[in-house]
Each structure stands twice: as C-alpha cells, then as structure tokens.
C-alpha atoms as one frame of an Amber mdcrd trajectory, in Angstrom:
protein
 114.424 100.148 103.294 112.072 101.455 100.633 108.927  99.754 100.964 106.644
  98.521  98.141 104.958 102.155  97.294 108.769 103.392  97.243 109.537 100.453
  94.666 106.264 101.009  92.780 106.826 104.813  92.451 110.836 104.241  90.979
 109.459 101.429  88.531 106.570 104.037  87.229 109.274 106.657  86.907 111.850
 104.120  85.339 109.096 102.576  82.924 108.715 105.515  80.103 112.605 105.597
  79.578 113.512 101.971  80.118 110.014  99.872  78.445 110.375  99.162  74.780
 114.092 100.858  74.737 117.289  98.942  74.055 120.362  99.098  76.213 122.960
  99.823  73.980 125.817 100.043  76.783 126.085  98.764  80.146 128.792  99.530
  82.047 129.556  97.365  85.557 131.782  99.131  87.870 132.379  96.292  90.656
 131.854  92.846  90.993 129.471  92.925  93.647 126.542  94.741  95.765 124.926
  93.007  98.479 125.971  89.653  96.835 128.184  88.951  93.410 126.747  90.467
  90.216 126.027  87.910  87.597 128.870  86.530  85.232 129.400  88.678  81.915
 126.485  91.158  83.207 127.996  93.692  80.787 128.052  91.542  77.821 124.339
  89.814  78.698 122.859  93.667  79.064 124.329  95.229  76.265 121.972  94.938
  73.034 118.966  93.768  75.020 115.660  95.490  74.759 113.454  96.030  77.856
 110.108  94.219  77.156 108.395  94.916  80.371 109.390  96.535  83.458 107.400
  95.065  86.593 107.501  94.983  90.359 107.339  91.967  92.227 107.147  92.592
  96.000 110.025  95.050  96.758 112.059  93.905  93.617 111.878  95.719  90.316
 112.142  93.101  87.365 112.933  94.179  83.707 112.067  91.275  80.944 114.614
  91.548  78.474 114.352  90.500  74.774 117.132  87.893  75.118 114.866  85.860
  77.256 116.485  87.024  80.420 115.096  89.084  83.153 117.124  92.018  85.373
 116.226  91.630  89.043 116.931  95.046  91.008 116.374  95.447  94.960 117.076
  99.092  96.042 118.673  97.750  99.599 118.674 100.335 102.037 120.315 103.176
 100.142 119.984 102.364  96.283 118.635 104.696  94.011 117.796 104.475  90.370
 118.807 107.532  88.587 117.714 109.023  85.146 119.710 111.782  83.204 119.557
 112.717  79.576 116.100 112.304  79.055 113.166 114.982  79.930 111.327 114.286
  82.671 108.270 116.743  82.830 108.984 120.428  82.405 112.783 119.420  83.273
 115.596 117.994  81.326 118.036 116.248  83.325 121.358 116.133  81.763 124.388
 113.330  82.483 126.433 113.955  85.775 129.650 113.436  86.350 130.414 109.858
  87.358 129.632 109.356  91.169 131.817 107.039  93.499 128.953 104.905  94.267
 127.659 104.476  90.617 127.857 100.711  90.371 125.583 100.039  87.366 124.980
 102.117  84.388 122.422 101.629  81.470 122.810 104.067  78.385 119.157 103.360
  76.459 119.105 103.892  72.575 117.577 107.422  72.778 120.173 108.661  74.810
 118.889 108.380  78.385 121.009 106.932  81.373 119.893 104.776  83.989 122.382
 104.711  87.071 122.000 102.366  90.225 123.788 104.305  92.627 124.034 102.624
  96.206 126.324 104.244  98.868 125.762 101.121 101.155 126.020  98.379  98.847
 122.745  96.731 100.376 120.911  96.734  97.233 121.456  93.569  94.496 121.042
  92.786  90.965 120.903  89.524  89.081 119.904  87.955  85.770 117.855  84.846
  85.458 115.804  82.938  82.830 112.224  84.985  82.458 110.737  81.599  82.254
 112.131  80.485  85.504 111.963  84.085  87.321 109.244  83.077  89.949 111.456
  80.174  90.841 114.671  82.443  91.770 115.811  82.122  95.427 114.670  85.892
  96.080 111.281  85.360  94.900 109.983  81.724  94.996 108.462  81.962  98.710
 107.003  85.184  98.607 103.354  85.765  98.978 100.530  87.572  97.102 100.744
  91.046  96.073  98.446  93.142  98.660  96.665  95.027  95.369  96.360  92.062
  93.655  93.535  89.828  93.064  95.108  86.786  95.450  95.266  89.070  98.347
  91.656  88.606  99.704  89.479  88.683 102.709  89.235  84.703 102.785  92.899
  84.471 101.928  94.140  86.570 104.737  91.708  85.043 107.326  92.970  81.878
 106.518  96.723  82.646 106.618  96.091  84.096 110.113  94.124  81.650 111.713
  95.536  80.142 114.754  98.820  82.091 114.579 100.226  83.520 118.043 102.846
  85.805 116.315 101.783  89.503 116.835  99.448  90.854 114.077 102.363  93.341
 113.054 104.941  90.509 112.604 102.490  88.612 110.719 101.957  91.434 107.874
 105.788  91.792 107.818 106.282  88.231 106.807 106.703  88.211 103.325 105.777
  84.720 103.022 102.153  85.811 104.026 101.803  89.273 101.697 104.613  90.427
  99.483 105.904  93.961 100.068 104.451  95.303 103.146 107.145  96.960 105.576
 107.353  98.841 108.916 105.920 102.176 107.840 102.805 100.931 105.975 101.931
  98.187 108.293 101.831 100.509 111.509  99.826 103.191 109.389  97.230 100.273
 108.387  96.914  98.926 111.855  96.073 102.354 113.043  93.209 102.947 110.884
  91.845  99.389 111.592  92.100 100.159 115.250  93.901  96.894 116.103  96.700
  97.138 118.468  99.931  95.670 116.806 101.054  93.495 119.476  97.851  91.423
 119.862  98.140  87.852 118.479  97.157  87.618 115.050  95.150  84.108 115.426
  93.076  86.055 118.122  91.582  88.662 115.652  87.965  88.035 114.908  87.559
  87.149 111.069  85.648  90.248 110.643  88.774  92.439 111.980  91.159  90.509
 109.820  88.629  90.733 106.709  88.654  94.620 107.497  92.190  94.811 107.024
  92.397  94.077 103.353  91.043  97.325 101.993  92.620  99.737 104.372  96.011
  97.707 103.588  95.128  98.581  99.941  93.742 102.205 100.706  97.284 102.815
 102.527  99.398 101.552  99.708  97.699 103.121  96.783  97.732 106.566  98.767
 101.481 106.265  99.413 102.137 105.240  95.685  99.836 108.265  94.653 102.155
 110.342  97.111 105.283 108.924  95.333 106.453 107.298  98.549 107.865 108.357
 101.857 111.045 109.997 101.903 113.080 108.756 104.648 116.762 109.299 104.331
 117.912 108.203 101.161 114.936 107.668  99.408 114.283 109.569  96.241 111.953
 108.806  93.139 113.491 107.935  89.847 113.820 111.853  88.963 115.231 112.694
  92.095 112.364 114.261  93.764 111.028 113.105  97.200 108.303 111.273  98.205
 105.569 113.164 100.237 103.298 110.481 101.913 105.729 110.781 105.312 103.494
 114.009 105.733 100.392 112.381 106.433 101.238 109.807 109.025  99.197 109.056
 111.540 101.282 107.512 113.738 104.426 106.114 112.151 107.768 108.293 113.829
 105.171 110.486 115.529 106.091 109.265 119.347 104.466 111.519 121.821 102.263
 113.281 119.511  98.296 113.331 120.110  96.620 110.686 118.237  94.820 111.989
 115.003  92.015 109.833 115.088  88.661 112.089 116.101  87.605 111.880 119.989
  90.542 109.819 120.473  92.966 112.068 122.464  95.570 109.338 123.094  99.312
 109.602 122.612 101.239 107.891 120.164 103.488 105.422 121.651 106.832 103.176
 120.452 107.582  99.493 121.323 109.870  97.611 119.715 109.116  94.459 118.112
 111.457  91.958 116.375 114.379  94.815 116.545 111.874  97.305 114.810 109.939
 100.338 116.368 106.102  99.987 116.318 104.281 103.231 116.824 100.462 102.871
 117.496  98.117 104.612 119.835  97.371 102.358 122.809  93.783 104.330 123.740
  92.240 103.422 120.496  94.108 100.620 119.110  92.767  97.396 120.721
C-alpha cells in the first residue's frame, strides 16, 4: 500500500499537468473500484478546472472550479499515469488503452491522466469542497506528520497511557495521518525504540524525540521519490529509490547498520503485518 511519501510524490508529479488546467473530457470505464464511483462522474468532471491539487494522509484531493473535490486513493496497485506531456527530457505519447484503465482525464493542453488499477483496491469519489474534511474517509484522520499540528506535545499527549505497541499506535490514522508500515519501522530504528514497547510506557523525552525523526524519514523518502515495492511507480512512470536506503525494513537476517551495534535485523508479526527491527539497539 503506498504510504505518505509515495502519494505525495504522485501528487507532485500530477500538479504541473493538472493544477490550473481544465478537464475537457472524462472517461469512466466501469461503475466501481473498491466501492461505487459517484453518479454522473463523467458529466461532473468534464469542463471542470482543477484549482488546486493537495494531499490529505494517503489521499490526493483535486479541488475543482465546480465547487466539488475529486478524491483519489491509489489502493494497493493503483497508478496515475501521465501521457502526451513533456516531462523532463522525455515526451510521453498516449499509449493504447489498457485493460485496467478505469478513469481517463484529458486535459485542455492535450495531456492525459489515467487511473490504472489492476486489483481495483483504489477509490475515487466526488464531494463538496466546503465539506471535504467531513467526508467519511477523511473525517477521523489525525494531523499531518509534516504539518504544524503534529508536534512533540501533541504526540506525548496522544500516547500517554496507551498499552498498544508503539508501532501500532503510530499506524493509527486517528493519531497521525499517512504513516504506514515501512516508515514506522524505519523511524523506530532511528529512534532506537523497540516496536513492541507499549506506547504509554515510553518516556516523554523518547516520544518527543520521535517527532523530528518521523519528519526526517518522510522528507528523505519524498526526495527519493518514495519506495518502489511491487506495483508503485511515480506519475511519470519512474521508480522510487528510498528502498535502497532501508535500515531495517525487509532486511531480516542482515547486520544492523547502526555504528558499533553488530545486531541482526529480526522480523516479527504485529497485527498481521511484518515488523522489522534490531533487538540489540532498539529498546
């Protein structure tokens, strides 16, 4: 599942070809993805201008001139593909329609944006922009980890008294938005915190130290274009590269990279997900 850095990378790739541009033609090729697509989606998108392209947690939000916002969730295999535009040194022509091209947006300058999703775990919806924060997929999401609302005092307060493992707490989207398995594992290793530790038993000092580490991991991942595992690609079709700097994620049995540690990366299962950590230096 793409996490915050991957979704932010895709948003940044889409921004120059969508923001400020009109959708002159929308093509919707099926009635549903993970759940039903909105009624009259083709008519509601055609002729709308994209005023702003933003991100909330793992969702891309396109604010339209019609007063509605298009919500996009990539799911496990969803991809936003750009064609007919010059991206960097390359010009991407429109490819032949593919089997899993579910929603196609033709922009006024000839650029085409295609939502392709082989597994159909992604989602799209339309909602009133003024009420977007109350949408059922967005209303309970916590603060953005790169925003001002997510600070040391906030995290200390939200984790106080919690018996859930710290890794599970950080994956809770009601506590902090957009964090997923990969970047929580990486942040906890940098912080030297055992992912199995009860969140409420960590000292305030250690919790405070997590905030800048989480931000640093996310910012580095965004700069690297995210982590390409299985299906993920950037909007221009390129791979992300952060996976080449993983310290623990997917490195079971490898030697810990922390100086003078010498421990071996282990894997345990927490809430049905693989957790990677170093038992020697993470306490």
